[in-house]
N, C-alpha and C positions, 0 to 999 in steps of 0.2 A: 406525515406518514411515518410509520415505523418500518424499519428495514430488518429483515432476518435474512442473512446471506452467508456466503462462505468466501473466505479469502484463500486462494490457492497459489502456491509459490513453486517455481522451478528454480532451484538454488544451485549455483556453481560457485565454489569459493576456494581460495588459496589463503593460507594463513601461516604465520611463523610464530612458534612458541619459543620463549626465551628461558627455558628451565633446563637444568642438566639431566637429561633422560638417560644418556649413556655416559660411561666414564670418558672424560676428555672432550665431550661436546657440550656446548652451551645453548644451541638453538636447534630446532627441528622444524622443517617445513612440511605441512600436510595440506591435502586438498579434500574436499567433500562435494558431493552432488546428490541431488534427489528432489523429490516432489513432496510437498507437505501442505497442510491446510488447517484453517481454524474457522469455526463458526463465528460470525460477527453480528452484533446488534447495533442499531443506530436510528437516526432520524433524517428525513429529507424534507425539503420544502421547495415548491415551484410557484413562481408568480408569473402571470402572463399580462404584462402591462399593455401590450399592443398585439393584435392578431398573430403574426408569425414569429413573435419574439418571446422567449422564455428566459427568466432569470432564476437560477436555482442554487441551492446549497445543500450539502450532504455531509454528515459526520457519522462515522461508525467505528467500531473497535471491539476488542475483547480483552478482558483482564484475566490473566492466568495465575494469580496468586504469586507465590515465590518464584515462578518460572518466567514472569515478565508480562508484557502486554503488547498489543497491536493497536495502532490508531491511524485512521484514514479520514481525511477531510478534503472537500472540494467545493469551490464556488465558481460560478461561471454563467455564461449566457449562450443560448441556442437560437439560431435564426433558421426558419424553414422557408427558403425561397420557392420551393415546390412542395407538393403535398407529402411525399415520402422521403424527401432529402432534407438533411439538416447540417448546418455548419455550427461548430461550437468553439469556444475559447474560455480560458479561465486560469485558475491557480489551484494546485493540488499539493497536499502534504501527506506523506506516508512514512510512518515510523514503526520500527519493531525494536523492542528491548527484550532479550531472552537470556536466561541464566539457567545453567544446569551444572551441578557439582561446582567445579572451579572454572568452567567455561562460561564465557559471556560474549554476547553479540549486541551491538547497537547499530541499527541501520536507519538512516534518515534520508529521504529523497523528497525534494520539494522544488517547485518552480512553475512557471507559466506553461500552458499547453494549448494547442489548437487541434482540431479534428473535424472529421466529416462522417456522416453515417446515413444509413437507409433504414426507415421504419416500415414494418409490414403489418 
């Protein structure tokens, strides 16, 4: 299946710049916060080897030219012990590389996860 989705972020950051902005100073600490988003495109696949078990994989992202890119991927399994309840576990990687003027950000988050949910 093809995915057309949106990645929405709530960002709180603190960063230190090591350039002389004012006479006599060599660093400046700043913070920023806000909400942003990007449309993403991708693919997903689900295999059902046994009735209540699903194995899935998903990859999505967006390339923003000279401004950077966003990449998200996930593989895992879901088990539905009851009709509307599911338990899941897997591995996820999420990365953003962003550049604007002389500012740059690289964010990479990855690792195993577990979860539960209800389907309606």
